[in-house]
Chimera marker file (.cmm) of the C-alpha trace (Angstrom):
<marker_set name="trace">
<marker id="1" x="0.085" y="0.189" z="-0.119" r="1" g="1" b="0" radius="0.5"/>
<marker id="2" x="1.275" y="3.363" z="-0.910" r="1" g="1" b="0" radius="0.5"/>
<marker id="3" x="1.353" y="6.424" z="1.515" r="1" g="1" b="0" radius="0.5"/>
<marker id="4" x="-1.378" y="9.151" z="1.093" r="1" g="1" b="0" radius="0.5"/>
<marker id="5" x="-0.757" y="12.462" z="-0.221" r="1" g="1" b="0" radius="0.5"/>
<marker id="6" x="-2.107" y="15.519" z="2.108" r="1" g="1" b="0" radius="0.5"/>
<marker id="7" x="-4.894" y="15.975" z="-0.641" r="1" g="1" b="0" radius="0.5"/>
<marker id="8" x="-5.843" y="12.021" z="-0.311" r="1" g="1" b="0" radius="0.5"/>
<marker id="9" x="-6.000" y="12.309" z="3.959" r="1" g="1" b="0" radius="0.5"/>
<marker id="10" x="-8.611" y="15.547" z="2.995" r="1" g="1" b="0" radius="0.5"/>
<marker id="11" x="-6.442" y="17.982" z="4.648" r="1" g="1" b="0" radius="0.5"/>
<marker id="12" x="-6.130" y="21.472" z="3.494" r="1" g="1" b="0" radius="0.5"/>
<marker id="13" x="-2.580" y="22.791" z="3.830" r="1" g="1" b="0" radius="0.5"/>
<marker id="14" x="-4.194" y="26.393" z="4.346" r="1" g="1" b="0" radius="0.5"/>
<marker id="15" x="-5.510" y="25.598" z="7.547" r="1" g="1" b="0" radius="0.5"/>
<marker id="16" x="-2.593" y="23.809" z="9.255" r="1" g="1" b="0" radius="0.5"/>
<marker id="17" x="-0.212" y="25.280" z="12.249" r="1" g="1" b="0" radius="0.5"/>
<marker id="18" x="2.880" y="25.331" z="10.264" r="1" g="1" b="0" radius="0.5"/>
<marker id="19" x="6.218" y="25.597" z="12.002" r="1" g="1" b="0" radius="0.5"/>
<marker id="20" x="8.918" y="27.302" z="10.468" r="1" g="1" b="0" radius="0.5"/>
<marker id="21" x="12.735" y="27.136" z="10.583" r="1" g="1" b="0" radius="0.5"/>
<marker id="22" x="14.561" y="29.846" z="12.086" r="1" g="1" b="0" radius="0.5"/>
<marker id="23" x="15.751" y="31.196" z="8.957" r="1" g="1" b="0" radius="0.5"/>
<marker id="24" x="13.988" y="32.671" z="6.138" r="1" g="1" b="0" radius="0.5"/>
<marker id="25" x="16.280" y="31.866" z="3.680" r="1" g="1" b="0" radius="0.5"/>
<marker id="26" x="16.000" y="27.741" z="2.687" r="1" g="1" b="0" radius="0.5"/>
<marker id="27" x="13.792" y="27.067" z="5.505" r="1" g="1" b="0" radius="0.5"/>
<marker id="28" x="11.496" y="24.523" z="5.998" r="1" g="1" b="0" radius="0.5"/>
<marker id="29" x="8.024" y="24.146" z="7.602" r="1" g="1" b="0" radius="0.5"/>
<marker id="30" x="6.566" y="21.607" z="9.589" r="1" g="1" b="0" radius="0.5"/>
<marker id="31" x="2.900" y="20.689" z="10.542" r="1" g="1" b="0" radius="0.5"/>
<marker id="32" x="1.550" y="17.913" z="12.516" r="1" g="1" b="0" radius="0.5"/>
<marker id="33" x="-1.865" y="15.811" z="12.302" r="1" g="1" b="0" radius="0.5"/>
<marker id="34" x="-2.468" y="12.914" z="14.456" r="1" g="1" b="0" radius="0.5"/>
<marker id="35" x="-0.277" y="10.090" z="13.145" r="1" g="1" b="0" radius="0.5"/>
<marker id="36" x="1.155" y="12.304" z="10.087" r="1" g="1" b="0" radius="0.5"/>
<marker id="37" x="3.874" y="14.908" z="9.423" r="1" g="1" b="0" radius="0.5"/>
<marker id="38" x="3.826" y="17.317" z="6.880" r="1" g="1" b="0" radius="0.5"/>
<marker id="39" x="7.208" y="19.091" z="5.441" r="1" g="1" b="0" radius="0.5"/>
<marker id="40" x="7.324" y="21.506" z="2.767" r="1" g="1" b="0" radius="0.5"/>
<marker id="41" x="9.836" y="23.775" z="1.608" r="1" g="1" b="0" radius="0.5"/>
<marker id="42" x="8.620" y="25.689" z="-0.988" r="1" g="1" b="0" radius="0.5"/>
<marker id="43" x="5.564" y="25.893" z="-3.613" r="1" g="1" b="0" radius="0.5"/>
<marker id="44" x="3.072" y="23.159" z="-3.385" r="1" g="1" b="0" radius="0.5"/>
<marker id="45" x="5.318" y="20.392" z="-2.796" r="1" g="1" b="0" radius="0.5"/>
<marker id="46" x="4.558" y="18.307" z="0.735" r="1" g="1" b="0" radius="0.5"/>
<marker id="47" x="6.325" y="15.522" z="1.739" r="1" g="1" b="0" radius="0.5"/>
<marker id="48" x="4.232" y="13.153" z="4.246" r="1" g="1" b="0" radius="0.5"/>
<marker id="49" x="5.790" y="11.271" z="7.015" r="1" g="1" b="0" radius="0.5"/>
<marker id="50" x="4.067" y="8.624" z="9.226" r="1" g="1" b="0" radius="0.5"/>
<marker id="51" x="5.375" y="8.612" z="13.092" r="1" g="1" b="0" radius="0.5"/>
<marker id="52" x="8.250" y="6.184" z="12.252" r="1" g="1" b="0" radius="0.5"/>
<marker id="53" x="9.729" y="7.830" z="8.928" r="1" g="1" b="0" radius="0.5"/>
<marker id="54" x="9.521" y="10.933" z="11.165" r="1" g="1" b="0" radius="0.5"/>
<marker id="55" x="11.599" y="9.332" z="13.796" r="1" g="1" b="0" radius="0.5"/>
<marker id="56" x="13.989" y="8.193" z="11.059" r="1" g="1" b="0" radius="0.5"/>
<marker id="57" x="14.433" y="11.406" z="9.694" r="1" g="1" b="0" radius="0.5"/>
<marker id="58" x="14.936" y="13.056" z="12.934" r="1" g="1" b="0" radius="0.5"/>
<marker id="59" x="17.443" y="10.793" z="13.967" r="1" g="1" b="0" radius="0.5"/>
<marker id="60" x="19.148" y="11.094" z="10.907" r="1" g="1" b="0" radius="0.5"/>
<marker id="61" x="19.264" y="14.916" z="11.386" r="1" g="1" b="0" radius="0.5"/>
<marker id="62" x="20.674" y="14.417" z="14.813" r="1" g="1" b="0" radius="0.5"/>
<marker id="63" x="23.275" y="12.202" z="13.554" r="1" g="1" b="0" radius="0.5"/>
<marker id="64" x="24.579" y="14.687" z="11.072" r="1" g="1" b="0" radius="0.5"/>
<marker id="65" x="23.265" y="12.803" z="7.733" r="1" g="1" b="0" radius="0.5"/>
<marker id="66" x="22.081" y="16.021" z="6.398" r="1" g="1" b="0" radius="0.5"/>
<marker id="67" x="24.976" y="18.341" z="7.524" r="1" g="1" b="0" radius="0.5"/>
<marker id="68" x="26.342" y="18.334" z="3.812" r="1" g="1" b="0" radius="0.5"/>
<marker id="69" x="23.132" y="20.021" z="2.731" r="1" g="1" b="0" radius="0.5"/>
<marker id="70" x="23.812" y="23.076" z="5.017" r="1" g="1" b="0" radius="0.5"/>
<marker id="71" x="27.082" y="23.407" z="3.347" r="1" g="1" b="0" radius="0.5"/>
<link id1="1" id2="2" r="1" g="1" b="0" radius="0.2"/>
<link id1="2" id2="3" r="1" g="1" b="0" radius="0.2"/>
<link id1="3" id2="4" r="1" g="1" b="0" radius="0.2"/>
<link id1="4" id2="5" r="1" g="1" b="0" radius="0.2"/>
<link id1="5" id2="6" r="1" g="1" b="0" radius="0.2"/>
<link id1="6" id2="7" r="1" g="1" b="0" radius="0.2"/>
<link id1="7" id2="8" r="1" g="1" b="0" radius="0.2"/>
<link id1="8" id2="9" r="1" g="1" b="0" radius="0.2"/>
<link id1="9" id2="10" r="1" g="1" b="0" radius="0.2"/>
<link id1="10" id2="11" r="1" g="1" b="0" radius="0.2"/>
<link id1="11" id2="12" r="1" g="1" b="0" radius="0.2"/>
<link id1="12" id2="13" r="1" g="1" b="0" radius="0.2"/>
<link id1="13" id2="14" r="1" g="1" b="0" radius="0.2"/>
<link id1="14" id2="15" r="1" g="1" b="0" radius="0.2"/>
<link id1="15" id2="16" r="1" g="1" b="0" radius="0.2"/>
<link id1="16" id2="17" r="1" g="1" b="0" radius="0.2"/>
<link id1="17" id2="18" r="1" g="1" b="0" radius="0.2"/>
<link id1="18" id2="19" r="1" g="1" b="0" radius="0.2"/>
<link id1="19" id2="20" r="1" g="1" b="0" radius="0.2"/>
<link id1="20" id2="21" r="1" g="1" b="0" radius="0.2"/>
<link id1="21" id2="22" r="1" g="1" b="0" radius="0.2"/>
<link id1="22" id2="23" r="1" g="1" b="0" radius="0.2"/>
<link id1="23" id2="24" r="1" g="1" b="0" radius="0.2"/>
<link id1="24" id2="25" r="1" g="1" b="0" radius="0.2"/>
<link id1="25" id2="26" r="1" g="1" b="0" radius="0.2"/>
<link id1="26" id2="27" r="1" g="1" b="0" radius="0.2"/>
<link id1="27" id2="28" r="1" g="1" b="0" radius="0.2"/>
<link id1="28" id2="29" r="1" g="1" b="0" radius="0.2"/>
<link id1="29" id2="30" r="1" g="1" b="0" radius="0.2"/>
<link id1="30" id2="31" r="1" g="1" b="0" radius="0.2"/>
<link id1="31" id2="32" r="1" g="1" b="0" radius="0.2"/>
<link id1="32" id2="33" r="1" g="1" b="0" radius="0.2"/>
<link id1="33" id2="34" r="1" g="1" b="0" radius="0.2"/>
<link id1="34" id2="35" r="1" g="1" b="0" radius="0.2"/>
<link id1="35" id2="36" r="1" g="1" b="0" radius="0.2"/>
<link id1="36" id2="37" r="1" g="1" b="0" radius="0.2"/>
<link id1="37" id2="38" r="1" g="1" b="0" radius="0.2"/>
<link id1="38" id2="39" r="1" g="1" b="0" radius="0.2"/>
<link id1="39" id2="40" r="1" g="1" b="0" radius="0.2"/>
<link id1="40" id2="41" r="1" g="1" b="0" radius="0.2"/>
<link id1="41" id2="42" r="1" g="1" b="0" radius="0.2"/>
<link id1="42" id2="43" r="1" g="1" b="0" radius="0.2"/>
<link id1="43" id2="44" r="1" g="1" b="0" radius="0.2"/>
<link id1="44" id2="45" r="1" g="1" b="0" radius="0.2"/>
<link id1="45" id2="46" r="1" g="1" b="0" radius="0.2"/>
<link id1="46" id2="47" r="1" g="1" b="0" radius="0.2"/>
<link id1="47" id2="48" r="1" g="1" b="0" radius="0.2"/>
<link id1="48" id2="49" r="1" g="1" b="0" radius="0.2"/>
<link id1="49" id2="50" r="1" g="1" b="0" radius="0.2"/>
<link id1="50" id2="51" r="1" g="1" b="0" radius="0.2"/>
<link id1="51" id2="52" r="1" g="1" b="0" radius="0.2"/>
<link id1="52" id2="53" r="1" g="1" b="0" radius="0.2"/>
<link id1="53" id2="54" r="1" g="1" b="0" radius="0.2"/>
<link id1="54" id2="55" r="1" g="1" b="0" radius="0.2"/>
<link id1="55" id2="56" r="1" g="1" b="0" radius="0.2"/>
<link id1="56" id2="57" r="1" g="1" b="0" radius="0.2"/>
<link id1="57" id2="58" r="1" g="1" b="0" radius="0.2"/>
<link id1="58" id2="59" r="1" g="1" b="0" radius="0.2"/>
<link id1="59" id2="60" r="1" g="1" b="0" radius="0.2"/>
<link id1="60" id2="61" r="1" g="1" b="0" radius="0.2"/>
<link id1="61" id2="62" r="1" g="1" b="0" radius="0.2"/>
<link id1="62" id2="63" r="1" g="1" b="0" radius="0.2"/>
<link id1="63" id2="64" r="1" g="1" b="0" radius="0.2"/>
<link id1="64" id2="65" r="1" g="1" b="0" radius="0.2"/>
<link id1="65" id2="66" r="1" g="1" b="0" radius="0.2"/>
<link id1="66" id2="67" r="1" g="1" b="0" radius="0.2"/>
<link id1="67" id2="68" r="1" g="1" b="0" radius="0.2"/>
<link id1="68" id2="69" r="1" g="1" b="0" radius="0.2"/>
<link id1="69" id2="70" r="1" g="1" b="0" radius="0.2"/>
<link id1="70" id2="71" r="1" g="1" b="0" radius="0.2"/>
</marker_set>
């Protein structure tokens, strides 16, 4: 089974409480709804994570797996 999109979940992104990273340049926004986490960088593209995927993503961030993207 494939992961649903935000549209398939019936969620309007405009109604979500997006949390923005501290920088205005190249920042990301994250919103949480139940078991789902939504991440967007710009435009209409929104990535959907379930609880396990989000935990793995955060673990990767904490372990420096994405540090090359910041340089």
